[in-house]
C-alpha positions, 0 to 999 in steps of 0.5 A: 224312333229317335233321330240317329246321330253320326259324328265325323272327326276331320283331320285335314291335311297340309293346311292350318285353320285360319283363326277367322274360322272361329268366327263363322256362325251356324247360319254361315255354314248352313243348317245344323253346322256349328264350328267351335274353335281351333285345336292344337296340332295332332300328336300323331304326324303322318307322312303327308302332314295332318293338322287340326282335327275336328269332330263333326256330328251328324243327325240322321233324319228319322224319316230315312232310318229303317225302324230297328230296335234301339240298343239300350246301351248305345246311342247311334252315332258314327265318327269319321276322320278326314284326310284328302280334300276330295273326301272332305267334300264328298262325305258330308255331301253324301250324308247331308243329301237328305240323309244327315245334318251335321255340326262340327265340334272340337276334338282333342289329341286323344279320342273323343269322349265315347260314353255318356252315363254308361251309354255309348255315344257312337254306333260306328267309327269311321276313319277316312285315313285308316293309318290314323287308327293303325298308328294310334298310341297304345293307350288310345287304341286300347280305349277305342277297341275296348269301347268297340267290343263292349258296345258292339260298335264297328269300324269303317276305314279307308286306305288314304292315298300316299306317295309311298307305294306299299307292296305286301305290307302288313297292316299293324296288328292284323293278318292282313296285307295291302298293295297300294297305288294301283290302277284297276278296272272292272269292279264287281261285288260279292253277292253273298256278303251280309253287308249288302242291303241298299246295294245289289250285286249286279253286273260288273262295273266295266271300265277303268276305276277312277284314280290311280291310287287304289289299294287291294287287300290280301289275307290268310285268315277266315275273319276276312271276306271280300266285299268288292273285287276288281281287276288290274288295268291291263294297259298298266299291267300286261298279263300275256293273255293269262286270266288274273284272279280278282283283287279284293278292293273292299273287305269285311272283317268279321271280328274273329281276330279281336272281336271288332267288326270292320269294313275296309275300303281300298279307295275313297268315295270317288267311285260311285259304288263305294258311296252305296257300299259306305251306306250299307257298311253304316247300316250293317255295323250299326245293326240296322240303326243307321239305315236308309228306307229303301222305298223310292217314288218317282214322278216325271213331269213333261212341261209345256207339252204343246209349247215349242217352236216349229221343228221342236215339237212331237210328231205321231212317231214320238207319241208312239215312242212315249207310250211304248216307253211308258209301258216298259217303265211301268213294268219296272216301276208300278203305277208309272205314268208320264205327267203332262203339263199343258198351256192350251193357247199353243195347241196346234202351233206346229207344223202339219205333222207336229199338229198331228202329234198334238192330236195323237196326244189327245186321242191317248189322253187317258194314257197319261196324267195331266196338270195345268200350266198357264193358258198363255204360258205367262209368268204369274208373278207378272200379274198384279190383278187377281181377276186377270190372273184367274181369267188366264187360268179359266181359259186353260181350264176351258181348253182342258174341258173341251179337249177331254183333259182331266182337271182334277189332279190338284197339281199345277206347275208355274211357268219357270216356277214363277210365283211359287217361291218367292211366293206371289200371293195372287198365284196361290189365291188364283190356284185355289179358286180356279183349280183347287190346287193342293200340291205344286213343285219348284226347284227354287226353294230355298235355292236352285243350287245345291240341288241336294238342299232343296226342300218342301214347305206348305203355304196357303194349304198348298203343298210345295215339293222339291223338284229335281232336274235330270240334266235335260233342258229345253234346248237338249234335243240331240245327243251330239249337242249334249254338253260332254256328249253321250259319255257325260249323259251315261256318266250321270245315269250310271252311278252319277248325279241322276242315279244318286239323286234317286238313291238319296231322295225318297220322293223324286219329281223330275222336271223335263220338257216336251222337246226332250221327247222329240228329236233324239228322244233323250228323255226316254233314253235317260229315264229308262236307262237310269231305272234299269241301272237302279234295278241292276245295282240297288235293292230300291223299291221303285214306285210312282204315284199321283202328285197329291199322294206324293205330297202327303207322303213327302210331308209325313216323311218330313214334318219338319219342312211344313213351315216355310222359311222366307228368304230374301229374294234379293240375295238370289238373282234367279229369285229376283227374276221371278219376284213381283216387279212392284216389290223392292228389298229396299223397303225391308227394315234395316234394324229390329227392336226385338224386346222383350216386353215391359222393358221400355220398347215402346218408349224407344220406338217413340224416340226413334220415330222422332229421328228425321232419317228413321221410319217405322212400319205402318200400324197393324190393325190388330197389334198397333205399331207391332207387326209380330210377323216372325213369331206367330201365325202372321208369318204364314201370311207370307212376305207380301203381307209383311212388305205391305207394312213397308210401302215404297217411299215417295220420291225424295224420301227413299233414304229413310232408315226403316225399322220394326219393333215387336217386343215378343221377338226376343224370346220366340224360339223360331224368330232368330232363324226366320229373321235371319233368313229374310234380314241377314244384315239387319241390326238388332236392338234389345232392352234388358231390365231386372228380370224379376222387375220385368216379370212383375210389370208384365203381370200388372200390365195385363191385370190392368187390361182386365185379364181374368187370370191375373185378376183372380190370382196373386202374383205369387200364385201365378209364378208358383203355378205347377205344370198341372195347373190350368193352361191359362194359368200356366201360360201367364206364368210362362209369359211372366218368367220365360222372357227373363231368361236373357242369356238363353234367348241372346245365345239363340240370336247370336247363333244366327247374327254376329255380335257386331249386329246386336245392341243391348240397351240398359233399360234403367239407363234408357229411363233415366238418361235417354239422351245419352242412350239414343246418341249411342244407339245412333252411332251403332246404327250409323244414322246420319245426320246425328239427331240431338235428342237433348233438344227434343226430350225432357223429364216430365215431373207428372209422368215421372219419365222423359217425354217429347218436347212440344213447346216450352210449356207442353210435353207429349208423353206416352199413354195412360198405360205407360208409367203406371204406378204399381203396388210394390212386389210382395217380399215373398215373390221377390225372394223367390224370383231372385233365386229363380233367376240367379243362374240365368243372371249369372249366365247373362253376366258371363255372356256380357263379359264374353261379348266385351265392350258392354258395361255390366248393368247396375241392376244386374250387379244388384241382383247378383249381390242380393243372391250371393 
């Protein structure tokens, strides 16, 4: 099934959008976010004051959607409207937490376009301020309601907080009445409601409900059915001992009044139960298209089972409790076992009673799953020698074999997640050689926080899974010392952070520590409690499995996460602490020459190398001066491999301006994202010539290098090759034509980098007047001191281009392959290419005008005039 899309229209209250927001780029807001431009104030003013509205589109991940048949008449999206600041945080978080990615688009004064080619765009309409829907002008309201009826689209609405208190106020156009600004308590659900899917009508959620601005619904029509009830807070509304009827706080409209189904909430998403009901409302009103899969897999790692100070380790009674709790949880979660991590050096390092606890763990070794840490609990990134690192692992493996601990789990966790991300290549190599590790986990990719954005990746055939925290840390041993006390821990369990982590993540690997299972045994209480709470309030199907199976399942659910994205370790203080001490971000390049090929990039590389303040990477044995890291298989070799081309400079030369030139970067689809993740502040340099000339030059270049396809097909035959042609011929056609779609590739780069970091060089100017071009480039790069290229470059009559001055009578020019004279392009090919690139050239012309401060190249003017 195709990924589903959800859209969110924001109506922020009591603020105006800064014009600077227009400049925010996709990379600055996170994956999938695009902010376009500010709109005028909305025509409908509300008492609390609403201004600029936006449309936020969200793509439901295919991996989380239930497999329902898609409607042929309607795409599956939803619209949300934003009111209160807490909503603007909670809703995107709710849907982005492994449920949705989203982007922001402009919404006008009227409802957005609802159909595309007779297909409905949206599967559910969500108003976070129900008043916005009720107060629509007749024209927009009729359009929206007709759309909902024609395409069987439902509406979700939230009664927004307001200073005005309503008592028995009728909702405009409906036989439905509301009372607002109430304090309520003790929520319960209607077990017969057809809306419930993820949510289960369990017990009563006892106690006061968050906030004092709740609305309740009253009705006198069969179209309405309560989904949630609550009671008045007796402290605010004395009852004199009389039993009070339940008050409807969430209500379902079956559509018997006007043919439109709705779910209306009397409060927002501060209440944990409403977050579940909201997901169920999306599922129900979209006819199952926007549904989360109900399967959840849980693994609980117990790190450092033998590591701890005296007085903090497990005693025999703690081990008995560990086994007893495991058995109870296994009755609720099929296949469940605690997963124990060990560092053998610290076995029997406790008190006498704690050493007996170690012995009891080994007597029950077959009761648990086991995985390795390091023998001495040393962080792997501190090892610079593979043999030394392997020897440490071998000691731990020998200990395991001696004590009868299984060694074939294929899973390991590095102490403090050191060396996993940022990747320390020696760790991955040693893991493979000693333990045959196939899966690990970390909380550091891409960053520790926010936890909802943790992802997985595969490196060196080792699956790296996201690891979750549960609020318990090494020092968390006693309930009276827990931050916030028992109430805070219970809040996390009963609908809070820990509960929601499991709800939103199909695969959950939790990190705990040995110390959490002794003393007050907080981990046993925490996990048994949250699992029981999940079973009470949800229909999730909880199971457990060994790490290897979890890894395989995870990447079946998330195939888009297999490729890593290497970030800059120096952008995260935690990453710096677990990164190899002999590496430095100072050696990374400060600018990239990105191509495209056959536009003069080698000449530019040569000119830049003359500058005393500039240095390039070491040569690549396979691709010479080009590393080609971001656009091919080299990327999977990791950051260590890349940095080896930029060694730490000797004393006194550390101030040189490092750069890299790889001409294939320009049109690489993944390159801008990858480059920006590692080098967000790098400057970019690209060279453009006529795309037709570039295509012909590439063909002649590889023909001169003996390419069999180029030597057996004419240029015209190559560019005219159909999609049914042999693959080598199609590949050559694409390499000739695709890089010349300049605007398309530049837009991709500009989605990640601001235009101020991009320098576009006219390749014809570089050839005819390199001194002026290099002076301008120095200003762009802010190189100091300024290098006078007029004293180092001159035109070479024999070669027909500028070369480096060696002495008065001698020049040093590029090799024989550069400046080669080719036969003229045939007229038939030239005319076809002019037509082929017409739209692309027009797009480039518009883009250059939009960017400003860049003159339109003469070759572009000529190409456009030829086709006009």
